[in-house]
C-alpha positions, 0 to 999 in steps of 0.5 A: 865137611863140604858137600862139594867134594865127591863128584862122579866123572861121568862124561867129558864136559863137551859131551855134557854140554852137547847132550844138554843143549840137545835135550833141553833147548826145547823148541829152539835150534842150537846152530851157530846163528841160533838165538839161544846160543847167541843169548848165552854167548852174549851173557858171558861176553858182556861180562868178560871185563867184569872187575871180578874176572879181572881180579882173578883167583891167584896165579895158576887158579883161573884162566885170565880170559873166559873160555869160549863155549864148544862150537855146535856140531859141524860149526867152525871152532870159535876162538873168541866170544862176541856179544850178539845183538839183543833179541827177544827170546823165543817162547819154548813150548811148555808141556802141561805137567802130568800129575804123578800117581798119588800126587795132588793135582796141580792148582789151576786157579789164577795166581793172585800174588802181586809182582814182587820187587826185584831182589837183584836191585837189593843193596846187598845180601847175607851169607850165601845170598849175596847180591850186588853190594855183597859181590862188589865187596867180595871183589874189593877184599879179594884184590888184597887178599890172596887167600880169598883169591884161592877160595875163588879158585876153589870155587872154579874147580868145583864148577869144573867138576860140576860140568862133568856131571850128566843130568840124571833127574828122577821123579822121586827122591828116596825117603819115607812118608811122614804125617801131614805130607801132601804128596805120597812117596811111591813104592820104590824098589831097591834099584830105584832107591839106589838110583835116586840116591845117585841122582842126588849127586847132580845137586851136590855142587850146583851152589858152588858152580853158581857162586863161581859164575857170580865170580867169573861169569863164564858162559859155559858155567851158566849153560851147565847150570841152566841145563841141570836146573831145566832137566830137574824141573821137568822131571822131579816132584817135590814131596812137601816133606821138609827133610826130603825136600831140603835136598832142593835147597842147593838148586834153589840157591843156585837159581837165586844167583843165575835167575836174571841171566836166564830167558823168560822161557827158561824161568817158565819151566824152572819156577813152577818146580820151585813153586811146588817146593814152596806150596807143598812145604807150606801145606805140611807146615800149616797142617803141623801147626793146626795139629797141636799134638805135633812136635814143634821140632827141627822138622819145622825149622827145615820146612820154613827154611825150604819155603823161604829159600825157594820163595826168594829164588822165585821172588815171591814176596807174598810167601816171604811175608808169610814166612816172616809171620810163621817164623816169629810164632815158631821161634817163640815156641821152639827156643827157650829163654836160655837158648835151649831148643825143643830138640835139645830138651826132647832128644837130649842131644846137641846134635839135634840142637845144631841140626835145627839151627842149620835150617833156622840160620839159613832161613835167617839169611834168606829173610835178610834179603827180604828185609826181615831180621830173624837171627836176633828176633825174640818172640816176646819181651818176656825173654824167649830165646833167639837163634843168637842165644841158641847158638851162644848156648853151645859155647861152654860145650865148644870151649869144653867148660861143660860136657854133654853126653848125647841122648842119655835122657832122650824122650824118644825111645828109638834114640836109645834102642836103634837110631842113635845107639852108637852115639848114646852116652858119648860126649858131643864134639864140636865140628865146624860144619853146619850151622856154624858157617851160616852163623858166621855171617852174623857173629865172628865167634864161630869163625874164630872157634872153627879156625882154632879147631882147624889149626889143631887138626892141621897145624900147617894148612893156613888155607884150611884155617881160614876156610874150614873144609873149603866151605864157601859159607865161611868166605861169605861170612867174612864178606857180609857179616857187617852188611846185616846192619844194612837191613833195618826191620821192615825195609826190604830190598834197601 
């Protein structure tokens, strides 16, 4: 179920850290007295007495003390982490980006966006976008809840596995060109396509590692996250194709959680990369919107989600305001009064209905941090549907009071002849994967259904009942469900 399970063991943690610091600390040395090393050690050490760390993750799950970073080559081993004096980060030289073949040249006009309020000062967050209030609540719950501490321990194990991955960024992810896409997909050999798919493993557990850093503030985890983000930011080009660029949601969420711990020089490299995700997906969305013949389907759900999550990660309030407006219009077109989505009507498949909601509910979580509530939003008083009604539309099928045979009446011929021929005419089965963990942050019914399914699948595994598939989103649903009420419409960063 989870995307955090299958990781390649490509090198030891120590070698990864050495390779990352050598390749990515551009313009800075990495000796025992270097400013870059002191900043990261200071970031970890200053948080070593965090209540989250002291709460621990249960016996045998997490070390009681924060491990030190490996020493620099030739330096004596360090046994403790000592905070360094505050210093002004150096400015690393940034190489001007080279426009790839077939790509649109970068926009060099001045950025007129005004400064946005720091989301780090927000009262809380929803689901995967916990901020200070949410993490404090998680701490309070973990203090008296052994299963939450076990879940924190699972996050630590994900982070430890992530630390073994060597950054292998690629310029282009594998995919096909779609109409209105601003950046063309270059011709790729079979070997290049295979390498691109393999490179995606770099990003599979980056969110879990960032969640672990928020829980335990281990300096070496921050370093690994930083190095991976810098490696990809320097090399990769987003297409503006929503279904390809959704792979970048993982690093965007991770950056949201570690942004304030990084130097200005690091941000100056990472944020232009995520800015491309925002701008190019927005170009695609606006072209689709202008083309009235284009379908208002799950592609638009994921395009809006890509824009919202990346804009939140780089703290661009102007783009988040645009998402709020565009999403309200789209929801009115996409969800009918009874909760049916355009995808359900057009493809006759609850699988596509859920896939569209996967993007929409994560979009809602991101926009909650911006002070905009979209989960229950109805486009008009005439009774258009909402994300909440689209989720509720699934309940009779989950409870098996109704049965839906997938794709039988699809209006898209390949569904019946090739694309989904193996699912054609088969009953839809409830699977407690996405979008249900995201929606659980708003409505506990989804956790109830998921736990019932988990008990049926593994009757003796209580941990799995509580957090199906070890998915941390179920944990964040428990932590933040009632926090959504703290975000009244129009009051961002409350």
